[in-house]
C-alpha positions in Angstrom: 48.7 49.4 203.3 50.3 50.3 200.0 51.9 53.8 199.9 53.5 56.0 197.3 56.7 57.8 198.2 56.9 61.5 197.1 59.0 64.5 197.6 56.8 67.6 198.0 58.2 71.0 198.7 61.5 69.4 199.6 59.9 67.0 202.1 59.5 63.3 201.7 56.1 61.8 202.4 54.5 58.4 202.0 50.9 58.7 200.7 48.5 55.8 201.4 47.0 54.4 198.2 43.2 54.2 198.5 40.7 52.5 196.2 38.1 54.8 194.5 36.5 51.9 192.6 37.5 48.4 191.3 39.7 50.0 188.6 41.2 53.1 190.2 43.1 54.0 193.3 44.5 57.4 194.4 47.3 58.6 196.6 45.7 60.1 199.7 47.3 63.5 200.4 46.3 65.1 203.6 48.0 68.1 205.0 45.9 68.3 208.1 48.2 68.1 211.1 51.4 68.2 209.0 52.5 71.7 209.9 56.0 71.3 208.4 54.6 70.3 205.0 51.9 73.0 205.1 54.5 75.7 205.7 56.8 74.4 203.0 54.0 74.0 200.4 52.7 77.5 201.1 56.2 78.9 200.8 56.8 77.2 197.4 53.4 78.0 196.0 53.8 81.7 196.8 56.9 81.7 194.6 54.9 80.7 191.5 51.4 82.2 191.8 50.3 85.4 190.1 49.8 88.6 192.1 46.4 88.6 193.9 44.3 90.6 196.4 42.7 87.6 198.1 42.7 83.9 197.9 39.9 81.5 198.3 39.7 77.7 199.0 37.0 75.2 199.6 36.3 73.6 203.0 38.1 71.6 204.3 41.5 70.3 203.2 42.6 73.5 201.5 42.1 75.6 204.6 45.5 75.0 206.3 47.2 75.8 203.0 45.2 79.0 202.4 45.8 80.1 206.0 49.5 79.5 205.8 49.8 81.2 202.4 47.9 84.3 203.8 50.1 84.2 207.0 53.4 84.1 205.0 52.3 86.9 202.7 50.9 88.9 205.6 47.4 89.0 204.1 44.7 90.3 206.4 42.0 88.0 205.0 41.2 85.0 202.9 37.9 83.3 201.8 36.6 79.8 202.5 33.7 78.4 200.5 31.8 76.4 203.1 30.2 72.9 202.7 27.2 74.0 204.7 25.7 77.5 205.3 26.3 78.8 208.8 24.0 80.8 211.0 26.2 83.9 210.7 26.2 83.8 206.9 23.9 86.3 205.1 22.7 86.5 201.5 24.3 83.1 200.9 24.7 81.6 197.5 25.8 78.2 196.4 27.0 76.0 193.6 26.9 72.2 193.3 30.1 70.2 193.3 31.0 66.5 193.2 34.5 65.5 194.3 36.4 62.4 193.4 37.0 61.7 197.2 33.4 62.2 198.2 30.7 59.7 197.2 27.8 62.2 197.1 26.7 65.5 195.6 27.8 68.5 197.7 27.4 72.3 197.5 29.9 75.0 198.2 28.4 78.2 199.9 29.7 81.7 200.0 28.6 84.4 202.4 27.2 87.5 200.9 29.5 89.7 203.0 32.5 87.8 201.6 31.1 88.2 198.1 30.8 92.0 198.6 34.4 92.1 199.8 35.7 90.2 196.8 33.8 92.2 194.2 36.2 93.6 191.6 39.2 92.1 193.4 41.9 89.8 192.0 41.2 86.3 193.4 43.5 83.3 193.5 41.8 79.9 193.8 43.8 77.5 196.0 43.3 73.8 196.8 45.5 70.9 198.1 44.9 68.6 195.1 43.3 69.1 191.8 42.1 65.9 190.1 38.8 66.2 188.2 38.8 70.0 188.8 35.2 69.9 190.1 35.9 71.7 193.3 38.0 74.3 191.5 35.2 74.8 188.9 32.7 75.4 191.8 35.0 77.9 193.4 35.4 79.7 190.1 31.6 79.9 189.7 31.2 81.4 193.2 34.0 84.0 192.6 32.4 84.9 189.2 28.9 85.2 190.8 30.5 87.5 193.5 32.1 89.7 190.9 35.7 88.7 191.7 38.3 88.5 189.0 40.1 85.1 188.9 43.8 85.7 188.3 45.1 82.2 189.0 44.5 78.6 190.2 47.0 76.8 192.3 47.4 73.6 194.2 50.0 71.4 195.8 49.5 68.3 193.7 47.9 67.9 190.2 46.5 64.4 189.8 45.8 62.5 186.6 44.6 64.7 183.7 44.9 67.9 185.8 48.7 67.7 185.2 48.0 68.8 181.6 45.9 71.8 182.5 47.5 75.0 181.3 45.4 77.1 183.7 46.8 75.8 187.0 50.2 76.0 188.7 51.2 73.2 191.1 54.2 71.8 192.9 54.2 68.1 192.0 52.4 65.6 189.9 50.4 62.9 191.7 49.9 59.8 189.6 46.8 57.6 189.5 47.1 54.0 190.5 45.9 50.6 189.6 44.2 48.7 192.5 47.5 46.8 193.0 49.3 50.1 193.7 51.2 50.3 190.4 51.2 53.7 188.7 48.8 54.1 185.7 50.6 55.3 182.6 
């Protein structure tokens, strides 16, 4: 398997290069299980994000990052927009989203009790990788519907056009790849 070597938050990793279609491949970045990387990325992101009351992420890959950021900052709570409503959720609302890494339309759901808690609060949107920005946009809609005030958007890696977005902060640039593993310019 082809890989792309990167240094992220001071740690070297080899990201598998995975095809999206016949013309495009991406570097697969997964922090699940990589405790050392999750801790380092949370530490470095907390140095560059604006002041916030709560952070929110989308299920699932952003959860370890959001949890570690909250733990390091000694936050008592953070929000997770779920991919499916759960039995314990009340007054649920949702927004559609299509991610580059998922070949289907999805929804993100927010519990009404979470929405009430975030109302009028400064909210930081957090994700592992921002590429098309669809997941981030869906999170923003949920926060706005809940009455939260978006104060920033942060991720570990900005991929492709996301690297030029002035509205996000990130740790490293993740290039897009040709099917043969060479970097797209």
